[in-house]
N, C-alpha and C positions, 0 to 999 in steps of 0.2 A: 127658815125653817128650822127648828133644833135635830141636832143629830143625838143620837142614844149611844151611851155610854156603857160598854160591858163592866158590870160591877167588878169584874175579876182582875181587869187590866190595870195595870200600875198607871199611875200620874204623877208628875209632880207637884208636891207641895211646898209651901214654905214653914220653918221651924221657927220658933220665937226661942231663944235662948236666954237663960240667967246673963248678966253680964258679963262680959269678957269669957265667955265659957264654951264661946264656938268651937273651936279647936279641939276642947275636950270632946265636947259632944260629937265633933264629925269624927274621932278617934273610936268613940264608944259605939257609933252607930255601924262603921266597918268592922270592928270587932262583931258587929252581930249579924253580918253581913246584909245589911240594908245599902242600898245605893243612896249615896249622898254627895252633894256639890258644895263645897266652901269657897267662893270665889274670894280670892286674896290678891291684894295690891302691894307693890311695892314701895317704901318711902326710906328719906335718911332721917334718924334722931342723930340729935346731938345732947349726950348726956352731959352733966353738970363737969365733967372734966376736961369738956371740950372735943371729946372723942366723937367721932362721926360712924355711925354703925347703921348698915341696911337692915331694915325689918320689915317682914310680912305681916300686913293687918288683914281683917275682914275687910271684904268692899261694903259689905252690909252690915255695920256693927248688931250684933245680936240677933241678926238672921242667917240661916243656912239653907238650903234644901234637899229634901230627901223625894225618890222615886219609890213608891211603895203601891201595893195593891190596897184600896178602901180598907180591908178588914184587918190588915197587919196597922192599922194608924194608932192600936194600943201598943205596940211595940217601940214604937218612935217614943210615945208620951211617956214611957216607963224609964228612959234615959237618963241619969242624973244630969241636971242643968239644964234640962229642955222645960219650958213652961207651958206652950201650946202649941197647936198647927194653927196656923192664921186662918181665919175664916169666922163664921158665925157662931151662936152658943149650938146649933144643932149640926152643923157641919162645915170640916176644911174646905178652903175653896182652891181646887186644882188649878194651877199656872199653865196656861202654855206651852206645850212640849215644844213650839218652834222654838220660843223665847227663850228657855232655860238651855237648849242646844245651842241656839246662838251665842247666849253668853259664854258658853263654855267651849266653844271654838275660839271665840275673841278674844277671851281672857289674857292670853299670852301675847297675841299679836297687836295689839291696840292701845297697850298702857294706861289701862283704867285707874281712877282715882275716884274716891266717894265726892260726892256732889251734894247739896242741899235740893231738898224736894222742891220741884218746882210744877207749876202748874200752868203758867202764862209765859208767853213770850215768841221769838220766832221759832216757827216750828221747820224741822228740815227732815228730811228723808235720806237713810244711806241708800245710795245707790250702788256702791261695790264693798267686795269684801265679805267677811262671815257675818257681817251686821247686815245684810241686805235687806232692804224693805223696814227696817226699824225706825220709826220717827221721834223724834226728840227736839230740843231746843238748842238751838246753835248762839254758839259762844266764844269769842276771842279771848284767848289767853298768849298774853306775851306775841311772840311774834306768828303764833300758830292759831288753827281754828280746834275746837271741841265740840262734841255734841252729848249733850245731858240727856242721857234715858232713864225712863222711869220703869220701875215694878211696881203699878197701881196696888196690887193686894196686899203688899206690905209698905206702901208709902215712903219710898226710899228710890233715891238716884243715883248715878253714876256717871261720871262723863267718859267719852274717849277721842283719843287724837283723829282729827280726820285730813284730809286732804281738800281742798275746796273744789275739786274736780270728782269727788267722792259723794258729793249732799245735792240734794237739791232741796231750795229754799221756800217752804208755804208761806205764803201772806195772808191776808184776811184783808177785802175789800171792803167798805163801806156795806153793808145789808147781811154782810156774814158770808158772803160768796168767795169761798178760797181760788187764788188765783197763785200760780208758778213763776218764780221769780229767777231769772238767770243768777247763778252765784256771784257772777263777775259783776252784775249791775249792783248787786249787793256788797262787793269788795268796794267797788268805786263810790257809792254812797258813804261807805262807813270808814 
């Protein structure tokens, strides 16, 4: 059953920006008092002179999120560097509030990093922490585990560190019926 959405209520939308303009757009939106969220991650870059520098980069290159009332979308589109709101030609697609809020609360705790967009693989559900209930693809990286989570509306993924006890792995049996597997069984097999 569909739920009615009050047209004057604020919703989260994904904003597509010009390349490398995410921080500038975020600053301009803040100046216009439009709530925005630009997820950043830290990485170490080595310059030509072998100097290492820690930099903050957008987790989703060319994307950020705004919370606006539908009638204020024009004020977002008028910001220099904004190319469009993600959606169809007729309307922008609102993002689930719970996903954006979970990402906001987890960004500092789970050390996110960009990951290529994935559609297939071992599905895992996070059981503990700020991302509880979110599902993604379980990966091994070095000696740890990461779950790749996807924001479907913008076809972008990111990965977060997880402890083996914090996830349940979802497998698919022949015939497409899902079955839960103990993460310890997966660990022994892998």
